[in-house]
C-alpha positions, 0 to 999 in steps of 0.5 A, spaced: 945 875 476 947 876 483 951 882 485 952 887 491 952 895 489 954 898 496 956 904 492 949 906 491 948 907 498 952 913 498 951 916 491 943 914 491 939 910 487 932 911 484 928 905 483 922 905 478 917 899 476 911 898 473 907 897 479 909 897 487 906 895 493 907 899 500 907 893 505 900 895 508 895 897 502 890 893 499 892 894 492 898 895 488 899 902 485 902 903 478 908 907 476 913 905 482 918 911 484 922 910 490 929 914 492 934 910 496 940 913 499 944 911 505 941 905 506 934 908 507 928 910 503 928 918 502 922 919 498 916 915 494 912 917 488 912 925 487 917 926 493 922 921 490 927 926 488 933 924 484 939 929 485 945 930 480 949 923 481 943 919 482 943 912 478 936 910 475 934 903 475 928 901 471 926 894 473 921 894 468 914 890 468 915 888 475 912 889 482 916 893 487 915 891 494 918 891 501 923 885 503 920 879 505 920 876 512 920 869 515 919 869 522 920 862 524 927 858 521 932 854 523 938 855 519 942 850 523 937 844 522 936 841 515 932 835 513 938 831 511 942 833 517 943 828 523 942 830 530 949 828 532 952 833 527 958 837 530 957 845 531 962 846 525 958 842 520 952 845 522 955 852 521 957 850 514 951 847 512 947 854 514 951 858 509 948 856 503 940 857 505 943 863 508 945 866 501 939 862 498 934 865 502 936 872 501 937 871 493 929 869 494 927 876 497 927 874 504 931 880 507 930 878 514 929 872 518 928 870 525 932 864 527 928 860 533 934 856 535 936 849 535 938 843 540 945 844 540 948 847 547 952 852 542 948 858 540 949 857 533 944 862 531 948 867 534 954 866 531 951 866 524 947 872 526 954 876 527 957 873 521 952 876 517 952 882 521 959 883 520 959 882 512 963 875 513 957 871 509 951 874 505 944 873 508 938 876 511 938 880 517 937 875 523 934 876 529 935 870 533 933 865 539 939 861 541 935 855 544 928 852 544 928 851 552 924 845 554 922 841 560 926 834 561 922 829 556 920 835 552 921 838 545 928 839 545 930 833 549 935 829 545 938 825 551 938 817 549 933 813 552 938 808 553 944 811 556 949 810 562 947 811 569 949 818 570 950 821 563 949 828 562 942 830 559 942 833 551 938 839 549 937 846 552 933 843 558 930 846 564 925 844 570 922 849 575 922 856 576 929 857 578 932 853 573 928 856 567 930 863 570 938 861 570 937 858 563 934 865 560 939 869 563 944 864 560 941 865 553 941 873 554 948 872 556 950 869 549 947 874 545 939 873 544 934 877 541 929 873 543 927 867 548 924 861 545 921 855 550 916 849 548 910 850 552 907 843 549 910 837 546 911 837 539 910 832 533 918 831 531 920 829 538 920 822 541 918 822 548 912 828 549 906 829 546 903 836 542 896 835 546 900 836 553 903 842 556 910 842 558 910 847 564 906 849 569 903 856 570 908 858 575 914 856 571 912 859 565 911 866 569 918 865 571 921 864 564 917 870 561 918 874 567 925 873 567 926 875 559 921 881 560 926 884 565 932 883 560 928 886 555 927 880 551 921 878 547 918 871 548 916 866 542 913 859 544 912 853 541 905 851 543 901 846 539 894 845 544 890 850 548 892 849 555 900 851 553 898 857 549 893 859 554 899 859 559 904 862 555 899 868 553 897 869 561 905 870 562 906 875 556 909 872 550 909 876 544 908 870 539 905 863 539 908 858 534 904 853 530 898 852 535 896 847 530 891 843 535 888 850 538 881 851 538 878 857 535 876 861 542 884 860 544 886 862 537 882 869 538 885 869 545 891 870 541 889 877 538 885 879 545 892 879 548 896 883 543 900 877 541 902 874 534 900 867 531 906 864 526 902 858 524 907 854 519 902 851 515 906 848 510 911 844 515 904 841 517 902 839 510 909 837 508 909 831 513 901 830 512 903 829 505 908 824 506 904 820 512 903 814 508 909 814 504 914 808 508 920 811 504 919 817 508 920 815 515 926 811 517 925 807 524 928 813 528 922 817 526 916 812 527 914 816 533 913 822 529 909 818 524 905 815 530 903 822 532 901 825 526 896 819 524 893 820 531 892 828 530 891 828 523 884 830 522 885 836 527 892 838 523 888 838 517 883 843 519 889 848 522 889 852 516 881 853 516 881 855 523 887 860 522 883 863 517 877 864 521 881 867 527 882 874 529 889 873 530 895 877 527 898 872 523 905 873 521 909 869 516 913 863 519 915 857 516 919 852 520 924 852 514 929 847 516 924 841 518 924 841 510 928 844 505 929 852 506 928 854 499 921 851 499 919 856 505 916 860 499 910 854 499 908 857 505 904 863 501 900 858 497 899 854 504 896 860 507 891 862 501 889 855 500 887 855 507 882 861 506 887 867 508 886 873 503 892 875 499 892 882 502 893 878 509 898 874 507 902 879 504 902 883 510 904 877 514 910 877 510 912 884 511 909 889 515 905 885 520 912 881 521 916 887 522 911 889 527 912 882 531 919 883 530 919 890 533 922 893 527 917 898 524 922 900 519 922 894 515 916 891 511 914 898 508 915 902 503 915 909 506 920 915 507 925 913 512 924 906 512 930 901 511 931 900 504 929 893 503 926 892 497 924 886 492 922 886 485 918 880 481 914 879 475 907 879 476 901 881 481 902 877 488 895 879 489 892 875 483 897 870 483 901 869 490 906 864 487 909 870 483 913 871 490 917 865 488 919 869 482 923 874 485 929 876 481 931 883 484 933 884 491 936 890 495 938 890 502 939 896 506 940 900 500 945 895 497 943 891 491 944 883 493 941 880 486 940 884 480 936 883 473 
């Protein structure tokens, strides 16, 4: 059942379980014993004191581990949604996946925006933060900034002369700086931009860069001056390289990037968020006519053109030196299927240890939150429990049945 035992934040709680993993080590450890008070972990193992008044919660034959982090979601998007849906509908539609993601163990997400001018992700983040709705902790980019004709350009091809463009669009260094500053004004935690075209947009190409180096430098420089890290949607080499030169913190997708460029991500100290399941989801339906309405014909054609390279994406990621952070692109497919990124990553050849860290400590490092993704004294008390051993069976992460967020039990056995 679900619940919210906020009283335990003040009174203290001692969690015990058969096994635990601290978010960094290469193996599970036996006999979990973790003390929590005031939203923080106060002790682990023999140092986990239980003073009078501490409630003891035994989770039995389960693995206790840090809360999961999804570094790439779109809560205001859904496969059944319509690009013309108004803001209110987008917000209401996001409430269910917010709750479901939390109950499935994702205590933190990074929402990388949508194509609406209204900064919907900011409003959702603030509602969760204020306790108005249940959901993961959110860090957000309000928009995917794109060039005219780029990944976020939703302007109809047949429109009246002089009609406004649709989408968070900017061209040229000055306009990009202005766009970044507007996102900062709206409450951004991150800035996101499209360095190349993509697959799900009608008028661009994933193998072509979207911005020149001067434009990219201006955008990232403006964000850096404002203390905001940048994430870039980038499929192919030239867009990835330009973004890395400018100083982005994370590269999203990189599905067509070659091995030397993937290693370049590591050389620049950036992170790779490969979103393997999203690519597999579309490739699996490539020959299914019923899956593709006429409006999505451009996406299907681009998938077919690049299918061979896309199918090798996971193997290239596994062989790379890049620091891989877990992110799914949920919203392009049902949000509750975001757990499928775990078997997608191990199926591509990443070790379970690398995958588990990707969704905990590595993801927390990407987000600049070393207090998350770890079980250690002083860390934020985001904890989950599940039956089984995720090192032996990665699908066990789909069976989370206990969730704690900031010391409050959000889902109990």
